[in-house]
Every structure is written in structure tokens, then in C-alpha cells.
N, C-alpha and C positions, 0 to 999 in steps of 0.2 A: 104850733098846734095847741088847741085848747081841748081839754077832755073834762068830762063830768063823771064823777064816781059816786056811788051810793054807799055810805057807811052806816052801820048800825049806830044807834045813839051811844052805845058804850064805846065803839071804835072812835066816833067823832069826839067824844069827851076825852078819851085817852090821847088822841092826836092833839087836841087843844092843850091838854096838860103838858105834854112833852114840848110842844112849841113854846109855851109860856116858860117852862123850866130852862129851855135853851135860849130864850130871848129871840125866837124866830117866828115868822109867820107860818101857820100850818101848811100853806102852799109851798113854802121853801123846803120844809121837811119832806113833803111828798115828792117834790122835784128832785131832791137829792137822793131819795130812795130809788126812784126810777132810773136816774143816771147811774147809780151804783149797780143796779140790776142789769142795765144794758152794757155796762163796761166789763161785766164778768164774762170770761170766756165760756162758750157753750160746751156742752158735754162732748160734742164731736171733736173739738179741739183738745180737750183733756184726754179723751180716749186715744187720739192719734199721738199726742205727746207721750203718754205712758207706753204705748206700743213701741215708739222709737227709742225711748230710754231702755226698755227691756231688751230690745233687739241689739242695741249697742252697748249693753252693760259691761261686757268684757273689754271692749275697746276703751270705754271711759275709765275702767279700773286700771288698765295698763297705762293710760295717759296721765293718771293722777300722780 
């Protein structure tokens, strides 16, 4: 999938500078940022995991 995004001149310059500093193409930095965002568990998962941990806190303490 190809996407087009509009950046302000300041954002575009900052992206260019970071890409140059890292020795990467700006597109590679954006691709990595999107991949990182999509790999992060959503709030629903975090909420459910926290609820399960709280619910079973005593059990986990006993098993430790």
C-alpha cells in the first residue's frame, strides 16, 4: 500500500535531518514508525491484561 502524507516544512526538515543522521531514507524511518505503532498492543489488550493480573494477584503471589 502506498500512502501520501502532508508534513509541515519544519516536520519535513526534521525528518530529513533524522534520516541523514541515521543513514536511512526518510521513507524507511516513516515505515519503521508505522510498523512500531501497529505492533503496539491496543488499549483494550492492556486493560484486559491489567484486569486479569489484578484478579489473580493473590494466586500469582502464592505461586511465586
